[in-house]
C-alpha positions in Angstrom: -45.7 -6.9 -70.3 -49.3 -8.1 -71.0 -48.4 -11.7 -69.8 -46.5 -10.3 -66.4 -49.8 -8.2 -66.0 -52.1 -11.4 -66.3 -50.1 -13.2 -64.0 -50.3 -10.6 -61.8 -54.2 -10.2 -61.9 -54.6 -13.9 -61.8 -52.3 -14.9 -58.7 -54.1 -16.1 -56.1 -52.2 -14.3 -53.5 -52.9 -10.9 -55.4 -56.5 -11.5 -55.2 -56.5 -12.3 -51.5 -54.6 -9.2 -50.6 -57.1 -7.1 -52.8 -60.0 -8.8 -51.1 -59.0 -8.3 -47.9 -58.1 -4.6 -48.7 -61.6 -3.9 -50.0 -63.1 -5.7 -46.9 -60.9 -3.3 -44.5 -62.1 -0.3 -46.3 -65.5 -1.3 -46.6 -65.4 -1.9 -42.5 -63.6 1.5 -41.8 -66.0 3.3 -44.1 -68.9 1.6 -42.6 -67.6 2.6 -39.1 -66.7 6.3 -40.3 -69.6 7.1 -42.4 -72.3 7.5 -39.5 -70.2 9.9 -37.6 -69.6 12.1 -40.6 -73.5 11.9 -42.5 -76.0 14.4 -42.1 -79.7 13.6 -41.7 -81.5 13.8 -45.1 -84.7 14.4 -43.5 -84.8 17.8 -45.2 -84.0 16.6 -48.5 -86.7 14.0 -48.2 -89.3 16.4 -47.1 -88.4 18.7 -50.1 -88.8 15.9 -52.4 -92.2 15.0 -51.0 -93.2 18.6 -50.9 -92.1 18.9 -54.6 -94.3 15.4 -55.5 -97.2 17.0 -53.6 -97.3 20.1 -56.1 -97.0 17.9 -58.8 -99.8 15.9 -57.5 -101.9 19.0 -57.2 -101.1 20.0 -60.8 -102.2 16.6 -62.3 -105.5 16.7 -60.2 -106.2 20.0 -61.4 -105.1 19.4 -65.0 -107.5 16.2 -64.8 -110.3 18.0 -63.3 -109.9 21.0 -65.8 -109.6 18.5 -69.0 -106.4 20.4 -70.0 -104.2 19.7 -72.7 -101.6 16.9 -72.0 -98.8 19.9 -72.7 -100.0 22.0 -70.0 -100.1 18.9 -67.4 -97.4 18.6 -64.6 -96.1 15.3 -64.1 -92.7 13.4 -63.2 -92.2 12.9 -67.0 -90.9 16.3 -67.6 -87.8 15.3 -65.3 -86.6 12.2 -66.9 -83.5 11.7 -68.0 -84.1 11.8 -72.2 -81.2 9.4 -73.3 -82.8 6.7 -70.5 -86.3 7.3 -71.8 -85.3 6.8 -75.4 -83.4 3.5 -74.7 -86.4 2.3 -72.4 -89.0 3.1 -75.4 -86.6 2.4 -78.4 -86.1 -1.8 -77.1 -89.6 -1.8 -75.5 -88.2 -2.5 -72.1 -91.7 -1.5 -70.4 -93.5 -4.6 -72.0 -90.7 -7.2 -71.8 -89.6 -6.3 -68.2 -92.2 -4.4 -66.2 -95.0 -5.7 -64.2 -97.4 -4.8 -61.4 -94.9 -6.6 -59.0 -91.9 -4.5 -60.0 -94.2 -1.3 -59.9 -94.7 -2.4 -56.1 -91.2 -3.2 -55.5 -90.0 0.1 -56.6 -92.7 1.7 -54.8 -92.0 0.0 -51.6 -88.1 0.6 -52.0 -88.9 4.6 -52.2 -88.5 4.6 -55.9 -91.9 6.1 -57.2 -90.9 8.5 -60.2 -91.0 7.6 -63.8 -87.3 8.2 -64.1 -86.5 5.6 -61.6 -88.6 3.0 -63.3 -86.2 4.1 -66.5 -83.3 3.9 -64.6 -84.3 0.6 -63.4 -85.2 -1.0 -66.8 -81.7 0.3 -68.5 -79.8 -1.2 -65.8 -81.4 -4.7 -66.1 -80.9 -4.2 -69.8 -77.1 -3.0 -69.8 -75.5 -4.6 -66.6 -75.7 -8.0 -68.1 -73.7 -7.3 -71.0 -71.3 -5.4 -68.8 -70.9 -8.1 -66.6 -70.6 -10.6 -69.6 -67.5 -8.2 -71.1 -65.8 -8.1 -67.9 -66.1 -11.6 -67.3 -65.0 -12.6 -71.1 -61.9 -10.2 -70.7 -60.9 -11.5 -67.2 -61.5 -15.2 -68.0 -60.4 -15.5 -71.6 -58.3 -12.4 -72.0 -56.4 -12.3 -69.3 -56.2 -16.1 -68.9 -58.0 -16.8 -65.5 -59.1 -20.3 -64.6 -57.1 -21.5 -67.6 -56.4 -24.8 -66.0 -60.3 -25.3 -65.9 -62.0 -26.9 -69.1 -63.6 -24.8 -71.8 -67.4 -25.5 -70.8 -66.7 -24.6 -67.3 -65.6 -21.4 -68.1 -68.1 -20.7 -70.5 -70.7 -21.4 -67.8 -68.7 -19.1 -65.4 -69.1 -16.5 -67.9 -72.8 -17.0 -68.4 -73.3 -17.1 -64.5 -71.7 -13.8 -64.0 -73.7 -12.5 -67.0 -77.2 -13.7 -65.0 -75.6 -11.8 -62.0 -75.6 -8.8 -64.1 -79.5 -9.3 -64.7 -80.6 -9.7 -61.4 -78.3 -7.2 -59.5 -80.7 -4.5 -59.9 -83.8 -6.5 -58.2 -81.2 -7.4 -55.4 -80.6 -3.9 -54.9 -84.1 -3.1 -55.0 -85.0 -5.8 -52.7 -82.4 -4.9 -50.2 -83.6 -1.3 -50.2 -87.4 -2.4 -49.7 -86.3 -4.4 -46.9 -84.4 -1.9 -45.1 -87.3 0.5 -45.3 -89.9 -1.7 -44.5 -87.8 -2.3 -41.0 -87.5 1.3 -40.5 -91.5 1.7 -41.1 -92.2 -1.4 -39.0 -89.9 -0.5 -35.9 -91.8 3.1 -36.0 -95.2 2.3 -36.8 -96.8 1.0 -33.4 -95.3 4.6 -32.0 -96.9 6.3 -34.9 -100.4 4.7 -34.7 -100.1 6.1 -30.6 -99.4 9.6 -31.8 -102.3 9.3 -34.2 -104.5 8.2 -31.4 -103.7 11.0 -29.3 -104.3 13.4 -32.0 -107.5 11.8 -33.0 -108.9 11.5 -29.4 -108.4 15.4 -29.2 -110.6 15.9 -31.9 -107.8 16.5 -34.6 -108.7 15.2 -38.2 -106.9 12.3 -39.7 -104.7 14.8 -42.2 -103.7 16.8 -39.3 -102.8 13.6 -37.2 -100.9 12.5 -40.3 -98.9 15.7 -40.4 -98.0 15.5 -36.8 -96.7 11.9 -37.0 -94.7 13.0 -39.9 -93.0 16.0 -38.0 -92.5 13.9 -34.9 -91.2 10.5 -36.1 -88.9 12.2 -39.0 -85.8 11.4 -37.2 -86.4 8.1 -36.1 -88.0 7.0 -39.5 -87.6 9.1 -42.6 -89.3 6.7 -44.8 -92.4 6.4 -42.3 -92.5 10.2 -42.3 -92.2 10.3 -45.8 -95.2 7.6 -46.5 -97.2 9.9 -44.2 -96.6 13.2 -46.1 -97.5 11.5 -49.2 -100.5 9.8 -48.0 -101.6 13.4 -46.4 -101.2 14.9 -49.9 -103.1 12.5 -51.7 -106.1 12.6 -49.1 -105.9 16.3 -49.9 -106.2 16.1 -53.6 -107.4 12.9 -54.7 -111.4 12.7 -55.2 -111.6 9.3 -53.6 -109.9 8.9 -49.9 -110.1 5.2 -50.1 -107.8 5.2 -52.8 -105.4 7.2 -51.0 -105.4 5.1 -47.9 -105.1 1.8 -50.3 -101.9 3.5 -51.8 -100.2 3.8 -48.5 -100.5 -0.3 -48.1 -99.5 -0.7 -51.5 -96.2 1.6 -51.2 -95.2 0.1 -48.3 -96.1 -3.6 -48.9 -96.4 -4.2 -45.2 -99.2 -5.9 -43.5 -99.8 -4.1 -40.4 -99.9 -0.8 -42.6 -102.7 -2.6 -44.4 -104.6 -3.6 -41.5 -104.5 0.2 -40.3 -105.6 1.4 -43.7 -108.4 -1.1 -44.0 -109.6 0.1 -40.5 -109.4 3.8 -41.4 -111.6 2.8 -44.6 -114.1 1.3 -42.6 -114.2 3.9 -40.2 -114.5 6.6 -43.1 -117.4 4.7 -44.9 -119.4 3.7 -41.9 -118.7 7.0 -39.7 -117.2 4.5 -36.8 -114.8 5.8 -34.2 -111.3 4.8 -35.0 -109.8 5.4 -31.6 -110.2 1.6 -30.1 -109.1 0.3 -33.7 -106.0 2.4 -33.9 -105.3 1.2 -29.8 -105.8 -2.4 -30.6 -103.6 -2.2 -33.9 -100.8 -0.3 -32.1 -100.6 -3.4 -29.4 -100.7 -5.2 -32.1 -97.8 -4.1 -33.9 -96.0 -4.0 -30.8 -96.7 -7.6 -30.2 -95.4 -8.4 -33.5 -92.2 -6.3 -33.0 -91.6 -8.3 -30.0 -92.3 -11.6 -31.8 -89.6 -10.8 -34.0 -87.0 -9.9 -31.4 -87.9 -13.3 -29.6 -87.7 -15.2 -32.7 -84.2 -13.6 -33.5 -82.8 -14.5 -30.0 -84.0 -18.3 -30.6 -82.4 -18.7 -33.7 -78.9 -17.2 -32.2 -77.9 -20.5 -30.6 -77.9 -22.6 -33.7 -76.2 -19.9 -35.7 -73.6 -19.8 -33.0 -73.0 -23.8 -33.2 -70.7 -23.6 -36.4 -68.4 -20.4 -35.5 -67.8 -21.8 -31.9 -66.8 -25.0 -33.4 -64.5 -23.7 -35.8 -62.9 -20.5 -34.1 -63.6 -21.2 -30.1 -63.3 -25.0 -29.6 -59.8 -25.3 -31.5 -58.6 -22.4 -29.4 -59.8 -24.0 -26.1 -58.3 -27.3 -26.6 -54.8 -26.0 -27.4 -55.1 -23.6 -24.1 -56.0 -26.7 -22.2 -54.1 -29.4 -23.7 -51.0 -27.3 -24.8 -49.1 -27.4 -21.5 -49.7 -30.9 -21.4 -48.4 -31.5 -25.0 -45.4 -29.4 -24.2 -44.6 -31.5 -20.9 -45.1 -34.7 -22.9 -42.7 -33.4 -25.8 -40.0 -32.4 -23.4 -40.3 -36.1 -21.6 -40.0 -38.3 -24.7 
């Protein structure tokens, strides 16, 4: 029974059929999900509102010099078992640096619990991938025709994939979030410009932008609400604006925050700076679109050679070949 199971799981035809089934299911799922999913803007805004309340509580606790027991922070919402694993193996010292924290913030994970989950995933996934690889290669006899060093290197490589899988996931989330912010950023600057020129403060302008662009870019609306909360509660407005650039990790956002910091320090009008920066954001967005369009012909060369040209040759030369075969 075990030999039949092993042969079935290692059969190339079975693996190909399994992968094709997974690919078809993933394609159907990708096409069908947008029609049934509901916008999570309200959920995001509630999370941001909760974080704003926690920020208010932390600032009050710091200003009043209260005890640590009375301080409200995200630590109280942590998963205790995950935190115990992090503290027992001292994963923060081994795996965390400033770049890791910035990537997590740029991906939308700002809580301490998210950091603990990320560290535990990086710690446990290599062992999980290693166990699955050992069971599949040595237990079920897959790649049995390969030499032992090749199979051992394969197992080690799979375990390395498990170690870097959380980083790949975070990088993917960060890229999608940054893309959403970049697409909506020029429109956000135009709305901020209109609000500022009408006499509204920068805090009210950010709140208005978050309400208007919530459906277009929930990530940008979330960042605007957080920045507005920090401008209200942090003692240094410059720190609140710098935190916006740090959380997003986008150059055009950092340029705007630098202009806002300069305007706040020297009392200069920011309408012209916002107008220029909005135009620069549109130009950069157009340049990226042109760059993708220019890179399209080289990318289509290989698919055309592999798929289009053989079919074209068969259609053109097929009838002639059939006639020649009938004659000779």
